[in-house]
N, C-alpha and C positions, 0 to 999 in steps of 0.2 A: 844225518847233517843236521846241525842248528840253521831255522831258518825262520823270517816273520812273517804272519801269516795272515789274510785279512779273510774273515770268512763271511762278513758284511758290510754294507758301510756305512758311514756314520764318522765321531769322533777320532781322535788318537787312540783311546782306551782299545779301539778293534783291532790295533794291531798285535799279535800275541806270538811269542816265543813256543817255536816247538820242533819235534824230530820231526825228519823229511828225508825220503828217499835219495840219496847222489843222483845227480843227473847224469845221463849219459850221453857222450859226444854223437850226433847226427851229422851226416854229409855233410863237411866243410864247417863243421864247429870246432870250436876246441872248451876243453872246461877250466877254468880257473879257479884254483883255490883263492879264495879274495883276503885281499890284505889290506883294504880300503874299497870302501863303500861310497857315492856319492848321493846326495838326499837334496829332493828337488823341490820347489814351491807347486812345480805341476802335480807332482804326486801326492802332496799335502791336498789339493781338488780330486784327485783319482780316487784317492783315499775316502773324501765326502761326498763323490756322486755330484761334483759344483764344474766338474771339467766336462763343457761340450765333447759329447764322442759321436758318432756314426751309430754304433751299436754300444749296450752297455756291460761294463768292465764283467769279464765272468768271475764268478766267485766260485770258491776260494782262489786266492790269489796272493800271491807271493809278487809283491812290489819291487821296486828297484831298476832303472834303466843302465848303470853304468858302473864298473867294478876294473881294480887294477889287483894281479896278484900273480902265481907260479901257474903255468900250463902244468896241466897234469894228466890231459888226455887227449887226445887228438883222434880225432873221426874220418871216416873215409875221404880219399881225394887233401887231406891236411898233409904236411911234410911233418915226419915225426923229430925233424931235429930240432922242434919247437918246443918240445920235451924238455923243463927244466927250466925254462927263460922265463920273465918276466914279462908281459904284457898288458894293456890297459886298454878297453873299447865297451861299447855300447852291446846290450844284449838287442835292443830292435825292439824293445815292448817293455819288458819285467824279467820277476825273477836274480835281481841282485842282491837283496836283502837275505845273503844266506852264506854260509860258508864255502859253498862253493857256486860255481854259474856255469851255466852250457851259452855260449856266444858266438855268432858266425867269424870264423878269424878274419872275414873281410872288412868287418866293422872294429877290429881291435890293429893298434900299432906298438912293436916291441917297446918298452923302457929306456929312454937314452942312457947313458950311464951319467951318473951322479944324479938321477932323478926319481925319490922316493915315489912309492905307491900313493902317497897321501898327496903329494906335489903332484903328479900324471893325472890321477883323478877331480883334483880341486881345479885344476887348468883348462882340462884335456875339451871335455864338448862345449861349454859356455865359449872359450879360448876362440875355438873352430869355429863354433856358430859365429861369432863376432868376426871372425877375419873373412868366411864366405859372406855375412852381408855388406862390410866395406866392399872386398871386392866387385859383389854384386850390383852397389850403389855405382859404381863406375865415378869416383868424384875424380874431377880433372883438374884439383886446386885450386884454395882460396873462398871456398864453398863453405856457409854456414850450415850444422848438421844438427840436428833435434835427437838426442837419447832419453828414450822415457827411461823412467826406473833405475838412473845412472848408477846406483850404489846396488844395483842388482850382481846375479854373477856373470849375464851377458853382459848388460851395461858397462861394468867397470874393466871390461876388455875393452867394448866399440871406445869408451873416452880414452882409455893407454894409446891405443893404435890410431884413432880417427886423421890426427895431424901427418903423423908420418904415412898416410897412405891418402891424403889427398886434402883432409878439410882443412877452411882457415879458422874457423870459429866453431866451438863446441860449445852449444848451452844444453844442460842437461837438467831432467825431473827428479825431486826425489821425495819422502816425505819427513819423515822425523828428525830431529834436526844436524843428529848424529849421520844419517844418513845424507843429509844437501851437503853436509862438511869434508864427507868422505867423499862427493862428488867432484867437490870441488880440487880436492887434496888428489885425486887422479888425475885432474888435469883440465877440468871445464873451465870455460870461459865465465859461465854464468850458469846458477845454478836455480829452479824454479822448483815451489813448492805445491804438488803434483794433487794434494786433498783440496786445496781452496778452489772454491767455486770459480769458473771460468778462469782459470790459468791460462788457457790457452792466449785469453786476450791480451797478456802482457808479452807475447811473443813477436821479434819481427818477422818478416817476411823471411823462409825460411828454405833451403834448395834440396833436403833430403831429410826424412825423419825415419828413425827406426823405432818402429810402432810396436807396443810391447803390452799394451795396458786393453784396447778395444772397446768396446761401448760406443758410448754418445762423444766421450771425449776425442776419439779420432776423428769426428766429421770435423769438429773443432778446428781439430789443429789442420787437416787437410783443409780447411779456409785459409791457412798462413803459408801454404805451400806458392813456393814461386811460379806464377803462372805460365803455361807453355813449356817449362822445363823441369818443374816441383816433380819428385815421386818419393812416395811412402813404401816403404819394405815390412808391413806387417808379419812377426814371428810370434807373437804371444798372446796371450789372452789371460791377463792378471787380474780383469774387474771379472771374469768367467763367464766373459760376453763377445762377441766378433765383434769385428769392427763395425760400427752403424753407417757407412758410407755406402753410397748408391751410385751406379753409373751417370748420372743427371750431377750428383755431386761432381764428377772429373771433369765432364765434357763442360761444364761452367767454366772450370778455370785450367783446359787443359793439362793437367795433371795425369801422373801412373797412381797405379797400386800395385805391387808385386807382395802377391802369399807367395812366404817364403816354409815352407814345408812339404810333404809329400817324398816320396821315393826318390825320384830323381834329386831333388834337394837335400836327402839325406848322404845319396851318393856322393855328392859332390863334397859335402861337408867333411863325411868321414874318411872318405877314399884321399882328399886334397887336403883338408885345412887342418885336419887332427894331425897327421904326420908336423906338419908347418908349427901349429902353435907349442907341440913338443920339442921340436927343434930349438924353437923359439928360448923357450925355457930352459932347456941344456945352455942355450951361449947366453942367456941375461938378458935376451931382448923383452924374456915376459916375465913374469913375477906369479906363484902362486898364492889365491888371497883365501885364506881358510877362516872361519868365524870358530869352529869348535870339531874337535872331534870325539867321538860319542864311541861305547863300547855296544854292540849288537843289540844286547836286551836293553838299549836306552831309546829304541827307534821313536818312544810316543815322545821324549822328550825332544829329540831332534823335529819330529811335526810341529810341536807345540813353537819352538821356536822359529820356524819356517813361517808358521801362522800369525806369532806377533810381529814379523816383518820389523823384528831387530836386529838380526845376523847381518853382519860387516863380512860379508865374505860367504865363502860355504861352509855347510856343515856334513858332517862324514861320519861314516860309521867303518869301525874296523873291530872284526870277527876275534 
């Protein structure tokens, strides 16, 4: 099969197209013949070696964490009736930049009728994460929320569904003018440019922050949380740095910070909210946001698009 392999860390040029053995389904896994593959900004950081990780990325590596397509093989313990069906899911790590990928069946969902593989991948993971964050926030109605990187893949769904799930006012951040315009078109009541120094100073008190930037700005935003009841949900590291927040910062304002990651979080996202967002997509209550669909061999261009931070929607690959 054709696959994209990185033998070293570096720029997009380290991603090479080559022939690799087709994966075999282990116990609890299925093999999918990919028809659509997701590409994320975190994967560009992984490739460049700038994403904070407990252990270095083992090389050589086939990156990619999400794909959709036809089930062509099932492992032990998996229902053979899945053969020939179409499913979408995540690998739990890497391996999706290829014509075939092995994934845990527990991290996949069937494609609803009328939903294409491209739509399913474009919506699946970011939409599920957004729904999980909104439910975790425990919005009670009328609250002011801040969505950082509101034009990002997850941010778009946070803005779209925040008021439906209990927000009263939605403030978003974005960088370039086109991204700020997009955040407003998605439903944000106010949009700030997070490239401007001291942008958190322009915030009113906010009840909930969906924090995806990390670094020093997280500490500044924490200072705008409503004392006593404010909460920050940390789920991303767009800056490449963890949030610079200490226990003393929390104690001073009596607020909470919740880290939204790890196995228990993933089980909730992909066990509950992944099928939920696909059902919303099928019924028209959510929509797929696609910026570009590129052939597998143009993976370097896909990474450059994301690193330029100009994409208005997801960037996908098709083998």
